[in-house]
C-alpha positions in Angstrom: -23.0 -14.8 -81.8 -24.2 -11.3 -82.7 -24.4 -9.8 -86.1 -21.7 -7.3 -85.2 -19.4 -10.1 -84.0 -19.9 -12.0 -87.2 -19.1 -8.8 -89.2 -15.9 -8.3 -87.1 -14.9 -11.9 -87.7 -15.5 -11.6 -91.5 -13.4 -8.4 -91.6 -10.6 -10.0 -89.6 -10.6 -13.1 -91.8 -10.6 -11.0 -95.0 -7.6 -8.9 -93.7 -5.7 -12.1 -92.8 -6.3 -13.6 -96.2 -5.2 -10.3 -97.8 -2.0 -10.4 -95.8 -1.3 -14.0 -96.7 -2.0 -13.2 -100.4 0.5 -10.3 -100.2 3.1 -12.7 -98.9 2.3 -15.2 -101.6 2.6 -12.6 -104.3 6.2 -11.9 -103.2 7.2 -15.3 -104.6 4.6 -15.9 -107.2 5.0 -13.3 -110.0 3.7 -14.6 -113.3 0.6 -14.3 -115.5 -1.2 -16.9 -113.5 -0.7 -14.9 -110.4 -2.3 -11.8 -112.0 -5.1 -14.0 -113.3 -5.7 -15.5 -109.9 -5.7 -12.1 -108.3 -8.2 -10.6 -110.8 -10.4 -13.7 -110.9 -10.6 -14.6 -107.2 -9.0 -12.0 -104.9 -10.5 -8.9 -106.4 -13.9 -10.6 -106.6 -13.7 -11.8 -103.0 -12.9 -8.3 -101.8 -15.9 -6.9 -103.8 -18.2 -9.6 -102.4 -17.0 -9.0 -98.8 -17.7 -5.2 -99.2 -21.2 -6.0 -100.5 -21.7 -8.4 -97.6 -20.7 -5.7 -95.1 -23.5 -3.4 -96.4 -26.0 -6.3 -96.0 -24.7 -7.1 -92.5 -25.1 -3.5 -91.5 -28.7 -3.5 -92.7 -29.3 -6.8 -90.9 -27.8 -5.4 -87.7 -30.2 -2.4 -87.8 -33.1 -4.7 -88.5 -32.3 -7.0 -85.6 -31.9 -4.0 -83.3 -35.3 -2.7 -84.4 -36.9 -6.0 -83.9 -35.5 -6.3 -80.4 -36.6 -2.8 -79.6 -40.1 -3.5 -80.9 -40.4 -6.6 -78.9 -39.5 -5.0 -75.6 
């Protein structure tokens, strides 16, 4: 599987998780919900965004390596 395909899969999975979280928040509205969102969901989104930058760098590096080896 290519770097770009893995990136697309990660984006898709993160969007699906965010959609499911939105549905969960409709019925879970208390302090623990807010705590969970701040502690886990916001951190997850931040980590995924950072991972996207690294994946882009890896994709460029892999492309350069392939080009250099041809």
